[in-house]
C-alpha positions in Angstrom: -0.3 -0.4 0.4 1.2 3.6 -1.2 1.1 6.6 2.4 -1.3 9.1 0.3 -3.8 5.2 0.0 -3.9 5.9 4.0 -6.6 6.6 6.3 -7.3 9.7 7.1 -6.3 10.2 2.7 -7.0 14.0 3.2 -4.1 14.3 6.0 -2.1 11.6 4.8 -2.7 12.8 0.6 -1.0 16.7 1.8 2.2 14.2 3.8 2.5 12.6 0.7 3.2 15.6 -0.8 5.2 17.2 1.5 7.6 14.2 1.4 8.5 15.6 -2.0 9.2 18.5 -1.2 12.8 19.3 0.1 13.4 21.4 2.9 16.5 21.3 5.2 16.5 23.7 7.9 17.8 27.2 6.7 17.0 26.3 2.8 12.9 25.9 2.8 12.6 28.1 -0.8 11.2 25.2 -1.5 8.3 24.1 0.5 7.8 27.6 1.3 6.7 27.6 -3.1 4.9 24.6 -2.8 3.2 26.3 0.6 2.3 29.9 -1.2 0.7 27.1 -4.2 -0.9 25.7 -1.7 -2.3 28.2 -0.8 -3.6 29.1 -4.7 -5.4 26.0 -6.2 -7.3 26.4 -3.0 -8.3 30.0 -2.9 -6.9 31.0 0.5 -5.6 34.1 1.7 -1.3 33.9 1.9 0.7 36.0 3.1 4.6 36.0 4.1 6.9 37.9 6.4 10.6 39.0 5.6 12.0 36.1 7.2 10.1 33.3 5.5 7.4 31.9 7.5 3.7 31.2 6.3 0.2 32.4 6.9 -2.7 31.4 5.6 -6.5 32.3 6.6 -9.9 31.1 6.0 -12.9 33.2 7.5 -15.0 31.3 10.0 -18.2 29.5 9.2 -21.2 31.0 8.3 -23.2 32.1 12.1 -19.6 31.4 13.7 -17.8 34.9 12.7 -17.7 35.6 16.8 -16.2 32.3 18.2 -12.5 32.7 19.3 -9.6 32.7 16.6 -7.8 29.3 16.3 -3.8 28.7 14.7 -2.7 26.0 13.7 0.8 26.4 13.8 4.1 23.6 12.4 7.1 24.4 11.4 8.3 23.8 7.5 11.8 22.4 8.2 13.0 19.2 9.0 15.7 16.9 10.3 17.7 15.5 7.7 19.8 12.7 8.4 20.5 9.6 6.6 21.8 6.6 6.8 24.1 7.3 3.3 26.2 10.3 3.3 26.0 11.3 -0.6 21.8 11.5 -0.4 20.5 15.1 -1.6 18.5 16.4 0.6 18.2 20.1 -1.4 17.4 18.4 -4.0 15.6 15.1 -3.1 12.5 13.8 -1.2 11.5 11.4 1.2 10.9 7.6 -0.2 8.3 6.2 2.4 8.1 2.7 3.0 4.3 1.6 4.9 5.9 -1.2 7.3 3.0 -2.5 9.1 0.5 -0.7 11.5 3.8 2.2 10.6 5.4 5.0 7.8 9.2 5.2 7.3 11.6 6.6 6.0 14.2 4.3 3.1 17.5 5.1 5.2 16.8 8.6 5.8 14.8 11.1 8.5 10.7 10.1 7.8 10.3 14.3 8.0 7.1 13.5 10.5 9.0 15.6 12.5 6.7 18.4 11.7 5.4 17.8 8.3 2.6 15.4 9.7 1.3 18.6 11.7 1.5 20.9 8.8 -0.3 18.4 6.8 -3.1 17.7 9.5 -3.2 21.9 9.9 -3.4 22.0 6.0 -6.2 19.7 5.7 -8.2 21.0 8.6 -8.1 24.6 6.0 -9.6 23.2 3.6 -11.7 20.6 4.8 -15.4 22.0 3.9 -17.4 19.7 6.3 -15.7 21.6 8.9 -18.0 23.6 11.3 -15.0 26.4 12.7 -14.4 30.5 13.5 -11.9 32.2 12.1 -8.5 30.1 10.9 -5.3 30.7 10.2 -2.1 28.1 10.3 0.7 29.4 10.7 4.2 27.4 9.1 7.8 28.7 10.6 11.2 28.4 9.5 13.6 27.0 10.7 12.3 25.4 14.1 15.2 22.9 14.3 18.5 25.0 13.9 17.3 27.5 15.5 13.8 28.9 15.8 14.7 31.0 13.6 10.8 32.3 12.5 9.5 31.5 16.1 12.1 34.1 17.0 11.3 37.1 13.6 7.6 36.2 13.7 6.6 39.6 11.8 4.1 42.4 13.4 0.0 41.7 12.3 0.4 37.8 10.9 -1.7 35.7 13.3 -4.9 37.1 14.9 -6.2 34.3 16.8 -6.2 34.5 20.6 -5.9 30.3 20.6 -2.6 28.3 19.1 -2.7 25.1 18.2 0.4 24.3 17.6 1.1 20.5 15.9 4.5 19.7 17.0 4.4 17.0 19.8 4.8 13.1 19.1 3.0 11.2 21.5 -1.0 9.7 20.9 -3.7 10.5 24.1 -0.8 13.4 25.6 -1.4 16.8 25.8 1.6 18.9 25.7 1.3 22.6 28.2 4.6 23.7 29.0 8.3 22.9 27.0 12.1 23.5 28.5 14.2 26.3 27.1 17.0 25.1 25.0 20.8 27.3 25.1 23.4 26.6 22.1 27.3 26.5 23.1 29.5 26.1 20.6 33.8 25.5 22.1 35.9 26.4 19.6 39.8 24.9 19.1 43.0 26.3 17.5 45.2 23.8 16.2 48.5 24.1 14.9 49.5 21.3 12.0 52.4 19.2 11.6 53.6 16.7 9.3 52.4 13.1 9.9 54.9 10.9 11.0 56.4 8.8 8.4 57.5 5.5 10.6 53.9 5.5 12.1 50.9 3.1 11.0 47.3 5.0 10.3 44.0 4.0 11.3 40.1 5.1 11.0 38.7 4.7 14.3 34.6 4.5 13.2 31.6 4.5 15.0 28.3 4.7 13.2 24.4 2.9 13.4 23.8 3.8 16.4 20.0 5.4 16.9 20.9 8.9 18.0 17.4 10.5 18.4 16.2 14.0 19.7 18.4 15.3 22.0 15.0 16.4 24.0 13.0 13.9 23.4 14.7 11.1 23.5 18.3 12.0 26.1 16.6 9.9 28.9 17.0 6.8 26.9 20.3 6.0 27.8 21.6 5.3 24.0 25.2 6.1 23.3 27.0 9.3 22.3 29.0 8.5 18.7 30.6 11.4 19.5 32.0 10.7 23.9 32.5 6.6 22.9 35.2 7.9 20.4 36.9 10.9 22.9 36.7 7.6 25.3 39.0 5.7 23.2 40.6 7.8 21.3 41.9 9.2 25.1 42.6 5.8 26.6 44.8 5.0 23.8 46.9 8.1 24.6 47.0 7.8 28.3 49.0 4.7 26.9 50.6 5.5 23.8 52.3 8.5 22.0 49.1 8.9 19.1 49.3 11.5 16.2 45.3 12.8 15.6 44.7 14.0 11.7 41.0 14.1 11.4 38.0 13.6 13.5 34.4 14.1 12.7 31.4 13.2 14.4 27.8 14.3 15.1 25.4 17.1 12.4 23.0 19.1 14.5 23.1 20.5 17.8 19.6 18.9 18.6 20.1 15.9 17.7 22.4 13.2 20.0 25.5 12.2 17.4 24.9 8.4 16.2 27.9 8.7 14.3 31.2 9.8 14.5 35.3 8.6 12.9 39.0 9.7 13.2 42.3 9.3 11.7 45.1 8.6 13.9 48.2 7.0 14.3 50.7 4.8 16.6 54.3 3.6 16.4 54.2 0.8 13.9 55.2 -1.2 16.4 52.4 -0.8 18.4 49.7 -1.8 15.8 49.0 -5.6 17.4 48.2 -3.4 20.5 46.1 -1.2 19.2 44.3 -3.8 17.6 44.3 -5.2 20.7 42.8 -2.7 22.9 40.0 -1.8 20.2 38.7 -5.2 20.5 38.2 -4.8 24.4 36.8 -2.0 23.6 34.1 -2.9 21.0 34.0 -6.3 23.5 32.6 -3.1 26.6 30.1 -1.1 24.6 28.1 -4.2 23.2 28.2 -5.4 26.3 27.5 -1.4 28.1 24.7 -0.7 25.7 23.3 -4.8 25.0 19.4 -3.7 23.5 19.5 -0.4 23.6 22.0 0.3 20.7 21.0 -2.9 18.4 22.4 -2.0 15.3 25.9 -0.3 16.5 28.5 -1.0 14.6 33.0 -0.4 15.9 35.0 -0.8 13.4 39.6 0.0 13.5 41.2 0.2 9.8 43.9 0.7 8.6 44.2 3.7 6.2 47.0 5.4 4.1 48.9 8.7 5.9 46.9 11.8 5.9 48.7 14.6 5.1 49.2 16.5 8.3 48.7 15.6 11.6 47.0 17.9 14.7 49.8 19.0 17.1 49.8 17.4 20.2 48.7 19.6 22.3 45.9 20.4 21.4 44.8 17.4 20.7 45.2 16.2 24.4 43.3 20.0 24.9 40.3 18.0 23.1 40.0 14.4 23.4 40.4 15.2 27.3 37.2 18.6 27.0 35.2 15.3 24.4 35.9 12.7 27.0 35.1 15.0 30.3 32.2 17.2 28.6 28.7 16.2 30.8 26.0 14.1 27.9 22.9 13.2 29.4 20.4 14.1 32.1 21.5 16.6 34.5 18.5 16.5 36.9 14.2 15.2 36.6 12.2 17.5 38.1 10.5 17.9 40.9 7.2 19.0 39.9 6.3 16.7 37.1 7.2 13.1 37.4 9.1 11.9 35.0 9.8 15.0 33.4 13.3 15.5 32.3 14.4 19.0 34.3 17.5 19.9 32.6 20.0 18.4 30.0 23.0 18.8 27.9 24.3 16.6 24.6 27.5 16.7 23.2 26.2 17.1 19.7 29.4 17.4 17.2 32.7 18.0 16.8 33.5 19.3 13.3 37.2 20.8 11.6 35.2 23.3 9.1 37.9 25.3 8.2 42.1 25.0 8.2 43.9 24.9 12.0 40.1 24.4 13.9 37.9 21.9 15.8 34.9 23.3 16.3 32.5 21.4 19.1 29.2 21.8 19.5 26.8 21.4 22.3 22.4 22.4 23.6 21.7 22.5 26.8 17.7 22.2 28.1 16.3 23.6 31.1 12.5 24.2 32.3 13.6 26.3 34.7 15.7 28.7 33.3 18.3 30.0 35.5 19.3 26.3 35.3 20.0 26.5 31.8 22.2 28.4 32.1 24.3 27.2 35.2 25.0 24.0 33.3 25.7 26.3 30.1 27.9 27.7 32.1 29.7 24.6 33.0 30.0 23.2 29.7 31.7 27.1 29.1 34.4 26.3 32.6 35.4 22.7 31.5 36.2 24.0 27.4 37.7 27.3 28.9 39.7 25.1 31.1 40.2 22.8 27.5 42.4 26.3 26.0 38.6 26.5 23.8 37.2 29.7 22.9 33.6 29.7 24.3 30.5 31.4 22.6 26.5 31.2 23.4 23.3 31.6 21.5 20.4 33.5 21.5 18.6 30.7 23.4 15.1 30.8 23.6 12.7 30.8 26.8 11.1 27.9 28.0 6.7 27.7 27.8 5.6 28.1 31.5 1.8 25.3 32.4 -0.9 26.9 32.8 -3.1 24.7 34.3 -6.1 27.3 34.0 -6.1 26.4 30.1 -9.3 26.2 28.1 -7.7 25.1 25.5 -6.3 22.7 27.3 -9.4 21.3 29.2 -10.9 21.4 25.1 -8.3 19.4 23.9 -8.9 17.6 27.0 -12.6 17.1 25.6 -12.1 16.0 22.9 -10.1 14.0 22.9 -11.8 12.0 25.8 -15.3 12.5 23.9 -14.1 10.2 20.7 -11.8 7.5 22.5 -13.5 7.5 26.1 -9.6 8.4 27.4 -8.9 11.7 29.2 -5.3 12.4 27.8 -2.2 12.9 30.1 -1.4 16.7 30.0 2.5 17.4 30.3 5.3 19.4 30.0 7.9 18.5 27.0 12.1 18.5 27.7 12.1 20.1 24.1 12.0 23.1 23.1 8.7 24.2 20.8 8.3 27.8 19.6 5.3 28.2 21.8 7.3 29.8 25.0 8.6 32.5 21.6 5.0 33.9 20.1 3.9 33.5 24.4 6.7 36.1 24.5 5.2 38.3 22.0 1.6 37.2 22.3 1.1 37.1 25.9 -3.1 37.0 25.6 -2.0 33.5 23.8 -4.5 29.8 24.9 -1.5 27.6 24.2 -2.3 24.0 23.6 0.5 21.0 21.2 -0.8 18.0 20.6 0.0 15.0 17.5 0.3 11.4 17.3 2.7 8.7 18.0 6.9 9.6 16.3 9.5 7.6 16.8 12.9 7.8 16.6 12.7 11.8 15.3 16.3 12.8 13.8 17.0 10.2 12.9 17.0 7.5 10.6 14.9 5.8 11.8 11.8 8.3 12.1 8.7 5.9 12.3 4.9 6.7 12.3 2.1 5.3 13.7 -0.7 5.2 11.0 -3.3 4.7 13.9 -2.2 7.9 15.7 -2.9 10.4 13.0 -6.2 9.3 12.7 -7.0 9.9 16.0 -4.2 13.1 15.9 -6.9 13.9 13.0 -10.5 13.4 14.7 -8.9 15.3 18.0 -7.4 18.2 15.9 -11.3 18.5 14.0 -13.1 18.1 17.1 -11.3 20.7 18.6 -11.9 22.9 16.9 -15.7 22.3 16.3 -16.2 22.7 20.0 -14.2 26.0 20.1 -16.5 27.1 17.8 -19.5 27.3 19.8 -17.3 29.8 22.2 -18.0 32.8 22.3 -14.9 35.8 22.2 
């Protein structure tokens, strides 16, 4: 069966079209053009702002003009991760596969985060059988790498008083709060030297980790490929003279790194000792992550001598900092059971240009002071290691409003349909809601969506029955709001 034939057909047909349009973060031109064309084909009012956000709108069903206006909100960009490093996300669409009750992609991220949110919103906006008050759909740019669209939303773009964020990943759950976050980047400057001619050179490669979202998956205990690489390389450096030539791992600040590699050399006479150390390390990792990382692969292979090496002093400082850097859950919430309060993600290490090694990390917390506390701890560590450290602007958290009208309506809608009272939760991932609330403090907001798993990784998949429930919850929520008065 093809995805476009799944139920609800209207939602899946639109999502199918979306998956065919390239939409990496910061390169959303093609999906924006598709959205504008969608609005034209469906006779919808549409506008954009200077940053590239798109808003479509539709007048109320006659007789419901006085109902509160609803803004359905999603983001147009997607995380681009692939098992095939040559996959061209800028020019190729996603190949989708219906696998039992799940939809997944063929070796790449699926982009259901947040393509399914877009699809649900556009399906509702073009559903002529739906009774509704004034409707708007706000689709933002660059959510994944900087919340740029939400942070720079143009004036007079939206007018409703209720916002439905459609960027959550758990069926039968309604989110009313999220963590704030900040990025911390650390830059090392190294000196080049000639790679020794009497050394044996290896490529150490870690691949096929589970990875995942650095917010919602940070408590899953998954391997961080960058830190595993640093662990092995640091241990070697304590016993042998090593010549580090290349180091690379991870990609996105909001994804747990699932792959990393390094090229290094050792005295030729130490070759067998290094292979033995690697075999022991690989066995330890397999044991430590049994049941958590079923596909993780570690390899150590002979390679050609590179043209240069990183100086020994910088090598020691980089490996020590990467190994010592905190990663994972720092503290749990005291207010909401099971909610991660504060975390940090050692996201990537890159050599973007001559003589620089760039380490990217991200910190999250539902408590603003603790967000900055862990960011400053990361800063202190990398400064001790001799790096230059900077922080991004960050984004605010979204404090729960337990008296929210739309929270009650969305919960009632789900309960009426399925006889289940959805759980009310906050999420450790970052949502755009906090930024919207800064600009429009009167907004009443909730977030919900269908079940997604392993987002931000090629293992991303979406539960088909949950999409149907998401769609009907969205419709029923809109219909219930239509009966309200401003």
